[in-house]
PDB file of N, H, CA, C and O in Angstrom:
ATOM      1  N   MET A   1      -0.694 -20.926  18.431  1.00  0.00           N
ATOM      2  CA  MET A   1      -1.577 -22.021  18.060  1.00  0.00           C
ATOM      3  C   MET A   1      -2.515 -21.663  16.960  1.00  0.00           C
ATOM      4  O   MET A   1      -2.852 -22.724  16.435  1.00  0.00           O
ATOM      5  N   TYR A   2      -2.993 -20.828  16.469  1.00  0.00           N
ATOM      6  H   TYR A   2      -2.720 -19.966  16.895  1.00  0.00           H
ATOM      7  CA  TYR A   2      -3.636 -20.373  16.109  1.00  0.00           C
ATOM      8  C   TYR A   2      -3.324 -19.209  14.715  1.00  0.00           C
ATOM      9  O   TYR A   2      -4.122 -18.601  14.001  1.00  0.00           O
ATOM     10  N   GLY A   3      -1.712 -19.239  14.732  1.00  0.00           N
ATOM     11  H   GLY A   3      -1.064 -19.732  15.312  1.00  0.00           H
ATOM     12  CA  GLY A   3      -1.358 -17.885  14.100  1.00  0.00           C
ATOM     13  C   GLY A   3      -1.587 -17.699  12.714  1.00  0.00           C
ATOM     14  O   GLY A   3      -1.581 -16.539  12.303  1.00  0.00           O
ATOM     15  N   VAL A   4      -1.819 -18.769  11.792  1.00  0.00           N
ATOM     16  H   VAL A   4      -1.824 -19.712  12.125  1.00  0.00           H
ATOM     17  CA  VAL A   4      -2.180 -18.551  10.484  1.00  0.00           C
ATOM     18  C   VAL A   4      -3.539 -17.916  10.422  1.00  0.00           C
ATOM     19  O   VAL A   4      -3.724 -16.937   9.699  1.00  0.00           O
ATOM     20  N   ARG A   5      -4.808 -18.606  11.392  1.00  0.00           N
ATOM     21  H   ARG A   5      -4.658 -19.401  11.979  1.00  0.00           H
ATOM     22  CA  ARG A   5      -5.996 -17.958  11.333  1.00  0.00           C
ATOM     23  C   ARG A   5      -5.634 -16.374  11.881  1.00  0.00           C
ATOM     24  O   ARG A   5      -6.007 -15.476  11.125  1.00  0.00           O
ATOM     25  N   GLN A   6      -5.140 -16.088  12.769  1.00  0.00           N
ATOM     26  H   GLN A   6      -4.837 -16.817  13.383  1.00  0.00           H
ATOM     27  CA  GLN A   6      -4.906 -14.745  13.196  1.00  0.00           C
ATOM     28  C   GLN A   6      -4.361 -14.110  12.321  1.00  0.00           C
ATOM     29  O   GLN A   6      -4.683 -12.923  12.356  1.00  0.00           O
ATOM     30  N   ALA A   7      -3.461 -14.448  11.306  1.00  0.00           N
ATOM     31  H   ALA A   7      -3.199 -15.412  11.278  1.00  0.00           H
ATOM     32  CA  ALA A   7      -2.654 -13.219  10.106  1.00  0.00           C
ATOM     33  C   ALA A   7      -3.462 -13.100   9.078  1.00  0.00           C
ATOM     34  O   ALA A   7      -3.242 -12.231   8.234  1.00  0.00           O
ATOM     35  N   LEU A   8      -4.818 -14.182   8.950  1.00  0.00           N
ATOM     36  H   LEU A   8      -4.997 -14.888   9.636  1.00  0.00           H
ATOM     37  CA  LEU A   8      -5.819 -13.918   7.932  1.00  0.00           C
ATOM     38  C   LEU A   8      -6.675 -13.068   8.234  1.00  0.00           C
ATOM     39  O   LEU A   8      -7.114 -12.269   7.407  1.00  0.00           O
ATOM     40  N   GLU A   9      -7.111 -13.112   9.678  1.00  0.00           N
ATOM     41  H   GLU A   9      -6.754 -13.761  10.350  1.00  0.00           H
ATOM     42  CA  GLU A   9      -8.135 -12.177  10.309  1.00  0.00           C
ATOM     43  C   GLU A   9      -7.687 -10.574  10.176  1.00  0.00           C
ATOM     44  O   GLU A   9      -8.243  -9.510   9.904  1.00  0.00           O
ATOM     45  N   ALA A  10      -6.403 -11.020  10.518  1.00  0.00           N
ATOM     46  H   ALA A  10      -5.952 -11.884  10.739  1.00  0.00           H
ATOM     47  CA  ALA A  10      -5.564  -9.291  10.914  1.00  0.00           C
ATOM     48  C   ALA A  10      -5.346  -8.672   9.190  1.00  0.00           C
ATOM     49  O   ALA A  10      -4.953  -7.511   9.072  1.00  0.00           O
ATOM     50  N   GLY A  11      -5.576  -9.372   8.123  1.00  0.00           N
ATOM     51  H   GLY A  11      -5.895 -10.314   8.219  1.00  0.00           H
ATOM     52  CA  GLY A  11      -5.315  -8.855   6.687  1.00  0.00           C
ATOM     53  C   GLY A  11      -3.746  -8.433   6.767  1.00  0.00           C
ATOM     54  O   GLY A  11      -3.507  -7.313   6.316  1.00  0.00           O
ATOM     55  N   VAL A  12      -2.558  -9.226   7.316  1.00  0.00           N
ATOM     56  H   VAL A  12      -2.751 -10.136   7.683  1.00  0.00           H
ATOM     57  CA  VAL A  12      -1.348  -9.245   6.902  1.00  0.00           C
ATOM     58  C   VAL A  12      -0.897  -9.542   5.636  1.00  0.00           C
ATOM     59  O   VAL A  12      -1.488 -10.504   5.145  1.00  0.00           O
ATOM     60  N   THR A  13      -0.166  -9.111   5.036  1.00  0.00           N
ATOM     61  H   THR A  13       0.314  -8.330   5.435  1.00  0.00           H
ATOM     62  CA  THR A  13       0.236  -9.125   3.613  1.00  0.00           C
ATOM     63  C   THR A  13       1.869 -10.317   4.034  1.00  0.00           C
ATOM     64  O   THR A  13       2.557 -10.525   3.034  1.00  0.00           O
ATOM     65  N   ILE A  14       2.127 -10.655   4.696  1.00  0.00           N
ATOM     66  H   ILE A  14       1.568 -10.487   5.508  1.00  0.00           H
ATOM     67  CA  ILE A  14       3.246 -11.326   4.825  1.00  0.00           C
ATOM     68  C   ILE A  14       3.279 -12.268   6.188  1.00  0.00           C
ATOM     69  O   ILE A  14       3.383 -11.811   7.327  1.00  0.00           O
ATOM     70  N   ALA A  15       3.174 -13.617   5.865  1.00  0.00           N
ATOM     71  H   ALA A  15       3.089 -13.988   4.940  1.00  0.00           H
ATOM     72  CA  ALA A  15       3.575 -14.518   7.325  1.00  0.00           C
ATOM     73  C   ALA A  15       4.756 -15.291   6.898  1.00  0.00           C
ATOM     74  O   ALA A  15       5.384 -14.892   5.917  1.00  0.00           O
ATOM     75  N   GLY A  16       5.180 -16.506   7.619  1.00  0.00           N
ATOM     76  H   GLY A  16       4.670 -16.830   8.415  1.00  0.00           H
ATOM     77  CA  GLY A  16       6.277 -16.988   7.674  1.00  0.00           C
ATOM     78  C   GLY A  16       6.303 -18.039   8.643  1.00  0.00           C
ATOM     79  O   GLY A  16       5.282 -18.498   9.153  1.00  0.00           O
ATOM     80  N   CYS A  17       7.459 -18.422   8.899  1.00  0.00           N
ATOM     81  H   CYS A  17       8.289 -18.049   8.485  1.00  0.00           H
ATOM     82  CA  CYS A  17       8.056 -19.440   9.849  1.00  0.00           C
ATOM     83  C   CYS A  17       9.334 -19.032  10.349  1.00  0.00           C
ATOM     84  O   CYS A  17      10.134 -18.460   9.609  1.00  0.00           O
ATOM     85  N   THR A  18       9.601 -19.295  11.612  1.00  0.00           N
ATOM     86  H   THR A  18       8.951 -19.759  12.214  1.00  0.00           H
ATOM     87  CA  THR A  18      10.984 -18.868  12.581  1.00  0.00           C
ATOM     88  C   THR A  18      11.499 -20.476  12.766  1.00  0.00           C
ATOM     89  O   THR A  18      10.729 -21.369  13.118  1.00  0.00           O
ATOM     90  N   VAL A  19      12.712 -20.655  12.514  1.00  0.00           N
ATOM     91  H   VAL A  19      13.338 -19.929  12.227  1.00  0.00           H
ATOM     92  CA  VAL A  19      13.327 -21.824  13.347  1.00  0.00           C
ATOM     93  C   VAL A  19      14.166 -20.888  14.209  1.00  0.00           C
ATOM     94  O   VAL A  19      14.875 -19.919  13.938  1.00  0.00           O
ATOM     95  N   HIS A  20      13.645 -21.883  16.025  1.00  0.00           N
ATOM     96  H   HIS A  20      13.069 -22.670  16.245  1.00  0.00           H
ATOM     97  CA  HIS A  20      14.438 -21.139  16.744  1.00  0.00           C
ATOM     98  C   HIS A  20      15.013 -22.179  17.894  1.00  0.00           C
ATOM     99  O   HIS A  20      14.269 -23.112  18.194  1.00  0.00           O
ATOM    100  N   PHE A  21      16.077 -22.090  18.444  1.00  0.00           N
ATOM    101  H   PHE A  21      16.682 -21.332  18.201  1.00  0.00           H
ATOM    102  CA  PHE A  21      16.312 -22.749  19.495  1.00  0.00           C
ATOM    103  C   PHE A  21      15.193 -22.851  20.658  1.00  0.00           C
ATOM    104  O   PHE A  21      14.612 -21.914  21.206  1.00  0.00           O
ATOM    105  N   VAL A  22      15.053 -24.164  20.875  1.00  0.00           N
ATOM    106  H   VAL A  22      15.525 -24.925  20.429  1.00  0.00           H
ATOM    107  CA  VAL A  22      13.970 -24.297  21.834  1.00  0.00           C
ATOM    108  C   VAL A  22      14.327 -23.965  23.191  1.00  0.00           C
ATOM    109  O   VAL A  22      15.448 -24.314  23.562  1.00  0.00           O
ATOM    110  N   SER A  23      13.446 -23.249  24.137  1.00  0.00           N
ATOM    111  H   SER A  23      12.536 -22.965  23.835  1.00  0.00           H
ATOM    112  CA  SER A  23      13.490 -22.804  25.374  1.00  0.00           C
ATOM    113  C   SER A  23      12.218 -22.789  26.206  1.00  0.00           C
ATOM    114  O   SER A  23      11.113 -22.680  25.673  1.00  0.00           O
ATOM    115  N   GLU A  24      12.381 -22.895  27.469  1.00  0.00           N
ATOM    116  H   GLU A  24      13.278 -22.983  27.901  1.00  0.00           H
ATOM    117  CA  GLU A  24      11.341 -23.006  28.422  1.00  0.00           C
ATOM    118  C   GLU A  24      10.236 -22.389  27.910  1.00  0.00           C
ATOM    119  O   GLU A  24       9.094 -22.828  28.044  1.00  0.00           O
ATOM    120  N   GLU A  25      10.565 -21.268  27.259  1.00  0.00           N
ATOM    121  H   GLU A  25      11.493 -20.912  27.150  1.00  0.00           H
ATOM    122  CA  GLU A  25       8.794 -20.306  27.293  1.00  0.00           C
ATOM    123  C   GLU A  25       8.580 -20.798  25.812  1.00  0.00           C
ATOM    124  O   GLU A  25       9.504 -21.319  25.187  1.00  0.00           O
ATOM    125  N   LEU A  26       7.662 -20.662  25.419  1.00  0.00           N
ATOM    126  H   LEU A  26       6.912 -20.239  25.927  1.00  0.00           H
ATOM    127  CA  LEU A  26       7.004 -21.058  23.957  1.00  0.00           C
ATOM    128  C   LEU A  26       7.472 -20.006  23.057  1.00  0.00           C
ATOM    129  O   LEU A  26       7.254 -18.873  23.485  1.00  0.00           O
ATOM    130  N   ASP A  27       8.108 -20.085  21.828  1.00  0.00           N
ATOM    131  H   ASP A  27       8.286 -21.006  21.481  1.00  0.00           H
ATOM    132  CA  ASP A  27       8.653 -19.578  20.976  1.00  0.00           C
ATOM    133  C   ASP A  27       9.610 -18.273  21.458  1.00  0.00           C
ATOM    134  O   ASP A  27       9.479 -17.140  20.996  1.00  0.00           O
ATOM    135  N   CYS A  28      10.515 -18.629  22.395  1.00  0.00           N
ATOM    136  H   CYS A  28      10.622 -19.549  22.771  1.00  0.00           H
ATOM    137  CA  CYS A  28      11.127 -17.425  23.023  1.00  0.00           C
ATOM    138  C   CYS A  28      12.741 -17.882  22.675  1.00  0.00           C
ATOM    139  O   CYS A  28      13.625 -17.101  23.028  1.00  0.00           O
ATOM    140  N   GLY A  29      13.053 -18.935  22.100  1.00  0.00           N
ATOM    141  H   GLY A  29      12.335 -19.569  21.814  1.00  0.00           H
ATOM    142  CA  GLY A  29      14.740 -19.226  22.011  1.00  0.00           C
ATOM    143  C   GLY A  29      15.077 -18.199  21.155  1.00  0.00           C
ATOM    144  O   GLY A  29      14.280 -17.341  20.778  1.00  0.00           O
ATOM    145  N   ALA A  30      16.430 -18.276  20.787  1.00  0.00           N
ATOM    146  H   ALA A  30      17.078 -18.973  21.094  1.00  0.00           H
ATOM    147  CA  ALA A  30      17.228 -17.414  19.933  1.00  0.00           C
ATOM    148  C   ALA A  30      16.811 -17.696  18.400  1.00  0.00           C
ATOM    149  O   ALA A  30      16.951 -18.851  17.998  1.00  0.00           O
ATOM    150  N   ILE A  31      16.450 -16.996  17.769  1.00  0.00           N
ATOM    151  H   ILE A  31      16.336 -16.058  18.095  1.00  0.00           H
ATOM    152  CA  ILE A  31      16.133 -16.903  16.249  1.00  0.00           C
ATOM    153  C   ILE A  31      17.345 -17.448  15.170  1.00  0.00           C
ATOM    154  O   ILE A  31      18.277 -16.696  14.884  1.00  0.00           O
ATOM    155  N   VAL A  32      17.250 -18.758  14.625  1.00  0.00           N
ATOM    156  H   VAL A  32      16.493 -19.368  14.857  1.00  0.00           H
ATOM    157  CA  VAL A  32      18.145 -19.271  13.740  1.00  0.00           C
ATOM    158  C   VAL A  32      18.072 -18.739  12.326  1.00  0.00           C
ATOM    159  O   VAL A  32      19.056 -18.283  11.743  1.00  0.00           O
ATOM    160  N   THR A  33      16.614 -18.836  11.696  1.00  0.00           N
ATOM    161  H   THR A  33      15.815 -19.206  12.170  1.00  0.00           H
ATOM    162  CA  THR A  33      16.450 -18.131  10.904  1.00  0.00           C
ATOM    163  C   THR A  33      15.205 -18.268  10.474  1.00  0.00           C
ATOM    164  O   THR A  33      14.419 -19.112  10.904  1.00  0.00           O
ATOM    165  N   GLN A  34      14.916 -17.261   9.408  1.00  0.00           N
ATOM    166  H   GLN A  34      15.555 -16.576   9.059  1.00  0.00           H
ATOM    167  CA  GLN A  34      13.289 -16.917   9.102  1.00  0.00           C
ATOM    168  C   GLN A  34      13.147 -16.869   7.963  1.00  0.00           C
ATOM    169  O   GLN A  34      14.082 -16.414   7.304  1.00  0.00           O
ATOM    170  N   GLU A  35      11.770 -17.376   7.193  1.00  0.00           N
ATOM    171  H   GLU A  35      11.011 -17.746   7.728  1.00  0.00           H
ATOM    172  CA  GLU A  35      11.248 -17.504   5.860  1.00  0.00           C
ATOM    173  C   GLU A  35      10.112 -16.500   5.554  1.00  0.00           C
ATOM    174  O   GLU A  35       9.120 -16.681   6.261  1.00  0.00           O
ATOM    175  N   ALA A  36      10.038 -15.658   4.819  1.00  0.00           N
ATOM    176  H   ALA A  36      10.844 -15.511   4.245  1.00  0.00           H
ATOM    177  CA  ALA A  36       8.807 -14.948   4.620  1.00  0.00           C
ATOM    178  C   ALA A  36       7.859 -15.595   3.565  1.00  0.00           C
ATOM    179  O   ALA A  36       8.289 -16.205   2.586  1.00  0.00           O
ATOM    180  N   VAL A  37       6.420 -15.401   3.862  1.00  0.00           N
ATOM    181  H   VAL A  37       6.070 -14.905   4.657  1.00  0.00           H
ATOM    182  CA  VAL A  37       5.530 -16.102   2.721  1.00  0.00           C
ATOM    183  C   VAL A  37       4.638 -15.037   2.608  1.00  0.00           C
ATOM    184  O   VAL A  37       4.121 -14.506   3.591  1.00  0.00           O
ATOM    185  N   CYS A  38       4.400 -14.645   1.270  1.00  0.00           N
ATOM    186  H   CYS A  38       4.820 -15.076   0.471  1.00  0.00           H
ATOM    187  CA  CYS A  38       3.238 -13.500   1.075  1.00  0.00           C
ATOM    188  C   CYS A  38       1.715 -14.122   1.572  1.00  0.00           C
ATOM    189  O   CYS A  38       1.646 -15.290   1.955  1.00  0.00           O
ATOM    190  N   VAL A  39       1.041 -13.633   1.550  1.00  0.00           N
ATOM    191  H   VAL A  39       1.098 -12.684   1.239  1.00  0.00           H
ATOM    192  CA  VAL A  39      -0.422 -13.593   2.011  1.00  0.00           C
ATOM    193  C   VAL A  39      -1.222 -13.475   0.325  1.00  0.00           C
ATOM    194  O   VAL A  39      -1.375 -12.316  -0.060  1.00  0.00           O
ATOM    195  N   LEU A  40      -1.605 -14.351  -0.429  1.00  0.00           N
ATOM    196  H   LEU A  40      -1.482 -15.293  -0.116  1.00  0.00           H
ATOM    197  CA  LEU A  40      -2.273 -13.716  -1.637  1.00  0.00           C
ATOM    198  C   LEU A  40      -3.551 -13.550  -1.184  1.00  0.00           C
ATOM    199  O   LEU A  40      -4.096 -14.181  -0.279  1.00  0.00           O
ATOM    200  N   PRO A  41      -3.985 -12.710  -1.827  1.00  0.00           N
ATOM    201  CA  PRO A  41      -5.698 -12.628  -2.084  1.00  0.00           C
ATOM    202  C   PRO A  41      -6.625 -14.163  -2.432  1.00  0.00           C
ATOM    203  O   PRO A  41      -6.603 -14.896  -3.421  1.00  0.00           O
ATOM    204  N   GLY A  42      -7.380 -14.234  -1.189  1.00  0.00           N
ATOM    205  H   GLY A  42      -7.398 -13.639  -0.386  1.00  0.00           H
ATOM    206  CA  GLY A  42      -8.236 -15.215  -1.695  1.00  0.00           C
ATOM    207  C   GLY A  42      -7.619 -16.610  -0.716  1.00  0.00           C
ATOM    208  O   GLY A  42      -8.285 -17.644  -0.748  1.00  0.00           O
ATOM    209  N   ASP A  43      -6.621 -16.575  -0.056  1.00  0.00           N
ATOM    210  H   ASP A  43      -6.080 -15.735  -0.029  1.00  0.00           H
ATOM    211  CA  ASP A  43      -5.966 -17.353   0.716  1.00  0.00           C
ATOM    212  C   ASP A  43      -6.616 -17.912   1.523  1.00  0.00           C
ATOM    213  O   ASP A  43      -7.429 -17.109   1.979  1.00  0.00           O
ATOM    214  N   SER A  44      -6.738 -19.121   2.085  1.00  0.00           N
ATOM    215  H   SER A  44      -6.077 -19.774   1.714  1.00  0.00           H
ATOM    216  CA  SER A  44      -7.363 -19.791   2.913  1.00  0.00           C
ATOM    217  C   SER A  44      -6.576 -20.404   3.950  1.00  0.00           C
ATOM    218  O   SER A  44      -5.527 -20.915   3.558  1.00  0.00           O
ATOM    219  N   GLU A  45      -6.853 -20.482   5.281  1.00  0.00           N
ATOM    220  H   GLU A  45      -7.705 -20.067   5.599  1.00  0.00           H
ATOM    221  CA  GLU A  45      -6.141 -21.487   6.043  1.00  0.00           C
ATOM    222  C   GLU A  45      -5.251 -22.511   5.517  1.00  0.00           C
ATOM    223  O   GLU A  45      -4.099 -22.803   5.836  1.00  0.00           O
ATOM    224  N   ALA A  46      -6.135 -23.054   4.529  1.00  0.00           N
ATOM    225  H   ALA A  46      -7.071 -22.817   4.269  1.00  0.00           H
ATOM    226  CA  ALA A  46      -5.225 -24.364   4.327  1.00  0.00           C
ATOM    227  C   ALA A  46      -4.290 -23.840   3.328  1.00  0.00           C
ATOM    228  O   ALA A  46      -3.173 -24.357   3.368  1.00  0.00           O
ATOM    229  N   THR A  47      -4.512 -22.798   2.306  1.00  0.00           N
ATOM    230  H   THR A  47      -5.420 -22.379   2.274  1.00  0.00           H
ATOM    231  CA  THR A  47      -3.736 -22.810   1.298  1.00  0.00           C
ATOM    232  C   THR A  47      -2.394 -22.009   1.819  1.00  0.00           C
ATOM    233  O   THR A  47      -1.286 -22.108   1.291  1.00  0.00           O
ATOM    234  N   LEU A  48      -2.759 -21.089   3.113  1.00  0.00           N
ATOM    235  H   LEU A  48      -3.659 -21.008   3.542  1.00  0.00           H
ATOM    236  CA  LEU A  48      -1.589 -20.380   3.345  1.00  0.00           C
ATOM    237  C   LEU A  48      -0.451 -21.783   4.163  1.00  0.00           C
ATOM    238  O   LEU A  48       0.758 -21.913   3.971  1.00  0.00           O
ATOM    239  N   VAL A  49      -1.223 -22.537   4.936  1.00  0.00           N
ATOM    240  H   VAL A  49      -2.206 -22.432   5.092  1.00  0.00           H
ATOM    241  CA  VAL A  49      -0.912 -23.527   5.745  1.00  0.00           C
ATOM    242  C   VAL A  49       0.469 -24.111   5.062  1.00  0.00           C
ATOM    243  O   VAL A  49       1.608 -24.133   5.529  1.00  0.00           O
ATOM    244  N   GLU A  50      -0.054 -24.597   3.735  1.00  0.00           N
ATOM    245  H   GLU A  50      -0.979 -24.579   3.357  1.00  0.00           H
ATOM    246  CA  GLU A  50       0.861 -25.588   2.862  1.00  0.00           C
ATOM    247  C   GLU A  50       1.766 -24.568   2.233  1.00  0.00           C
ATOM    248  O   GLU A  50       2.888 -25.066   2.137  1.00  0.00           O
ATOM    249  N   ARG A  51       1.738 -23.583   1.858  1.00  0.00           N
ATOM    250  H   ARG A  51       0.826 -23.180   1.936  1.00  0.00           H
ATOM    251  CA  ARG A  51       2.860 -22.753   1.603  1.00  0.00           C
ATOM    252  C   ARG A  51       4.001 -22.339   2.440  1.00  0.00           C
ATOM    253  O   ARG A  51       5.200 -22.366   2.162  1.00  0.00           O
ATOM    254  N   ILE A  52       3.215 -21.826   3.865  1.00  0.00           N
ATOM    255  H   ILE A  52       2.241 -21.804   4.090  1.00  0.00           H
ATOM    256  CA  ILE A  52       4.149 -21.913   4.973  1.00  0.00           C
ATOM    257  C   ILE A  52       5.158 -23.116   5.247  1.00  0.00           C
ATOM    258  O   ILE A  52       6.326 -22.953   5.599  1.00  0.00           O
ATOM    259  N   LYS A  53       4.548 -24.333   5.037  1.00  0.00           N
ATOM    260  H   LYS A  53       3.599 -24.465   4.750  1.00  0.00           H
ATOM    261  CA  LYS A  53       5.317 -25.864   5.334  1.00  0.00           C
ATOM    262  C   LYS A  53       6.285 -25.773   3.989  1.00  0.00           C
ATOM    263  O   LYS A  53       7.419 -26.192   4.221  1.00  0.00           O
ATOM    264  N   GLU A  54       6.114 -25.402   2.900  1.00  0.00           N
ATOM    265  H   GLU A  54       5.193 -25.061   2.712  1.00  0.00           H
ATOM    266  CA  GLU A  54       6.973 -25.290   1.742  1.00  0.00           C
ATOM    267  C   GLU A  54       8.139 -24.421   2.045  1.00  0.00           C
ATOM    268  O   GLU A  54       9.236 -24.633   1.528  1.00  0.00           O
ATOM    269  N   ALA A  55       7.875 -23.238   3.052  1.00  0.00           N
ATOM    270  H   ALA A  55       6.984 -23.066   3.472  1.00  0.00           H
ATOM    271  CA  ALA A  55       8.881 -22.451   3.553  1.00  0.00           C
ATOM    272  C   ALA A  55       9.811 -22.794   4.422  1.00  0.00           C
ATOM    273  O   ALA A  55      11.010 -22.515   4.436  1.00  0.00           O
ATOM    274  N   GLU A  56       8.867 -23.713   5.488  1.00  0.00           N
ATOM    275  H   GLU A  56       7.893 -23.940   5.476  1.00  0.00           H
ATOM    276  CA  GLU A  56       9.810 -24.468   6.607  1.00  0.00           C
ATOM    277  C   GLU A  56      10.844 -25.302   5.843  1.00  0.00           C
ATOM    278  O   GLU A  56      12.005 -25.288   6.251  1.00  0.00           O
ATOM    279  N   HIS A  57      10.483 -26.095   4.665  1.00  0.00           N
ATOM    280  H   HIS A  57       9.539 -26.106   4.334  1.00  0.00           H
ATOM    281  CA  HIS A  57      11.594 -26.835   4.129  1.00  0.00           C
ATOM    282  C   HIS A  57      12.608 -26.225   3.434  1.00  0.00           C
ATOM    283  O   HIS A  57      13.436 -26.980   2.924  1.00  0.00           O
ATOM    284  N   VAL A  58      12.767 -24.854   3.266  1.00  0.00           N
ATOM    285  H   VAL A  58      12.095 -24.240   3.680  1.00  0.00           H
ATOM    286  CA  VAL A  58      13.623 -24.240   3.009  1.00  0.00           C
ATOM    287  C   VAL A  58      14.476 -23.797   4.114  1.00  0.00           C
ATOM    288  O   VAL A  58      15.705 -23.790   4.051  1.00  0.00           O
ATOM    289  N   ALA A  59      13.782 -23.427   5.133  1.00  0.00           N
ATOM    290  H   ALA A  59      12.784 -23.433   5.183  1.00  0.00           H
ATOM    291  CA  ALA A  59      14.403 -22.813   6.592  1.00  0.00           C
ATOM    292  C   ALA A  59      15.114 -23.703   7.140  1.00  0.00           C
ATOM    293  O   ALA A  59      16.249 -23.483   7.563  1.00  0.00           O
ATOM    294  N   TYR A  60      14.467 -24.925   7.201  1.00  0.00           N
ATOM    295  H   TYR A  60      13.545 -25.104   6.857  1.00  0.00           H
ATOM    296  CA  TYR A  60      15.313 -25.873   8.470  1.00  0.00           C
ATOM    297  C   TYR A  60      16.657 -26.286   7.731  1.00  0.00           C
ATOM    298  O   TYR A  60      17.671 -26.215   8.425  1.00  0.00           O
ATOM    299  N   PRO A  61      16.800 -26.705   6.420  1.00  0.00           N
ATOM    300  CA  PRO A  61      18.041 -27.047   5.791  1.00  0.00           C
ATOM    301  C   PRO A  61      18.822 -26.081   6.016  1.00  0.00           C
ATOM    302  O   PRO A  61      20.037 -26.234   6.136  1.00  0.00           O
ATOM    303  N   ARG A  62      18.314 -25.127   6.091  1.00  0.00           N
ATOM    304  H   ARG A  62      17.327 -25.003   5.994  1.00  0.00           H
ATOM    305  CA  ARG A  62      19.408 -23.670   5.758  1.00  0.00           C
ATOM    306  C   ARG A  62      19.885 -23.252   7.359  1.00  0.00           C
ATOM    307  O   ARG A  62      20.859 -22.534   7.584  1.00  0.00           O
ATOM    308  N   GLN A  63      19.149 -23.747   8.251  1.00  0.00           N
ATOM    309  H   GLN A  63      18.357 -24.330   8.069  1.00  0.00           H
ATOM    310  CA  GLN A  63      19.403 -23.393   9.682  1.00  0.00           C
ATOM    311  C   GLN A  63      21.075 -23.688   9.720  1.00  0.00           C
ATOM    312  O   GLN A  63      21.679 -24.473   8.990  1.00  0.00           O
ATOM    313  N   ASP A  64      21.688 -22.761  10.868  1.00  0.00           N
ATOM    314  H   ASP A  64      21.197 -22.123  11.461  1.00  0.00           H
ATOM    315  CA  ASP A  64      22.802 -22.840  11.233  1.00  0.00           C
ATOM    316  C   ASP A  64      23.085 -22.778  12.701  1.00  0.00           C
ATOM    317  O   ASP A  64      23.177 -21.657  13.200  1.00  0.00           O
ATOM    318  N   LEU A  65      23.237 -23.842  13.465  1.00  0.00           N
ATOM    319  H   LEU A  65      23.162 -24.753  13.059  1.00  0.00           H
ATOM    320  CA  LEU A  65      23.229 -23.913  14.820  1.00  0.00           C
ATOM    321  C   LEU A  65      23.719 -23.433  15.533  1.00  0.00           C
ATOM    322  O   LEU A  65      23.507 -23.572  16.737  1.00  0.00           O
ATOM    323  N   ARG A  66      24.715 -22.551  14.921  1.00  0.00           N
ATOM    324  H   ARG A  66      24.887 -22.438  13.942  1.00  0.00           H
ATOM    325  CA  ARG A  66      25.735 -21.915  15.521  1.00  0.00           C
ATOM    326  C   ARG A  66      25.447 -20.765  15.526  1.00  0.00           C
ATOM    327  O   ARG A  66      26.239 -20.116  16.209  1.00  0.00           O
ATOM    328  N   GLY A  67      24.571 -20.108  15.020  1.00  0.00           N
ATOM    329  H   GLY A  67      23.927 -20.635  14.465  1.00  0.00           H
ATOM    330  CA  GLY A  67      24.153 -18.667  15.166  1.00  0.00           C
ATOM    331  C   GLY A  67      23.309 -18.831  16.191  1.00  0.00           C
ATOM    332  O   GLY A  67      22.622 -19.834  16.390  1.00  0.00           O
ATOM    333  N   ARG A  68      23.367 -17.390  17.164  1.00  0.00           N
ATOM    334  H   ARG A  68      23.925 -16.575  17.002  1.00  0.00           H
ATOM    335  CA  ARG A  68      22.362 -17.330  18.014  1.00  0.00           C
ATOM    336  C   ARG A  68      21.839 -15.668  17.492  1.00  0.00           C
ATOM    337  O   ARG A  68      22.338 -14.833  16.737  1.00  0.00           O
ATOM    338  N   GLY A  69      20.563 -15.718  18.343  1.00  0.00           N
ATOM    339  H   GLY A  69      20.158 -16.396  18.956  1.00  0.00           H
ATOM    340  CA  GLY A  69      19.547 -14.679  17.964  1.00  0.00           C
ATOM    341  C   GLY A  69      19.448 -14.128  19.179  1.00  0.00           C
ATOM    342  O   GLY A  69      20.074 -14.634  20.110  1.00  0.00           O
ATOM    343  N   ARG A  70      18.588 -12.920  19.389  1.00  0.00           N
ATOM    344  H   ARG A  70      18.079 -12.509  18.633  1.00  0.00           H
ATOM    345  CA  ARG A  70      18.398 -12.279  20.650  1.00  0.00           C
ATOM    346  C   ARG A  70      17.234 -13.118  21.305  1.00  0.00           C
ATOM    347  O   ARG A  70      16.202 -13.460  20.727  1.00  0.00           O
ATOM    348  N   GLU A  71      17.633 -13.434  22.821  1.00  0.00           N
ATOM    349  H   GLU A  71      18.471 -13.157  23.290  1.00  0.00           H
ATOM    350  CA  GLU A  71      16.618 -14.429  23.705  1.00  0.00           C
ATOM    351  C   GLU A  71      15.505 -13.256  23.646  1.00  0.00           C
ATOM    352  O   GLU A  71      15.640 -12.138  23.149  1.00  0.00           O
ATOM    353  N   CYS A  72      14.399 -13.792  24.268  1.00  0.00           N
ATOM    354  H   CYS A  72      14.289 -14.700  24.671  1.00  0.00           H
ATOM    355  CA  CYS A  72      13.352 -12.807  24.961  1.00  0.00           C
ATOM    356  C   CYS A  72      13.909 -12.316  26.196  1.00  0.00           C
ATOM    357  O   CYS A  72      14.768 -12.785  26.942  1.00  0.00           O
ATOM    358  N   GLU A  73      13.024 -10.966  26.250  1.00  0.00           N
ATOM    359  H   GLU A  73      12.326 -10.585  25.644  1.00  0.00           H
ATOM    360  CA  GLU A  73      13.352 -10.168  27.444  1.00  0.00           C
ATOM    361  C   GLU A  73      12.604 -10.792  28.650  1.00  0.00           C
ATOM    362  O   GLU A  73      11.527 -11.351  28.442  1.00  0.00           O
ATOM    363  N   ALA A  74      13.038 -10.734  29.700  1.00  0.00           N
ATOM    364  H   ALA A  74      13.913 -10.280  29.869  1.00  0.00           H
ATOM    365  CA  ALA A  74      12.020 -11.374  31.005  1.00  0.00           C
ATOM    366  C   ALA A  74      11.475  -9.826  31.783  1.00  0.00           C
ATOM    367  O   ALA A  74      10.727  -9.856  32.760  1.00  0.00           O
TER     368      ALA A  74
END
C-alpha cells in the first residue's frame, strides 16, 4: 500500500511496476511484465509516483496475457 514511501525510506535506487494476473492473494498472481524506474536523488513520493505511472503506461500495453510467470509459493 505504501510501496513508494517504503522504497524511499529504504534508500533503494530502483523501483518500478509489475503487471500480473489477478489472484486471491494480493500481488501473488503470475507476473506478466515489469518496468524498472530509477529513484533519483531528491525524489519525493509524488515525483516517484508520477514516474512509476509513466512506466505503467509502457508496461500495460506491452503485456502478453498468454505468458505466465511464477505463482507465489504457499
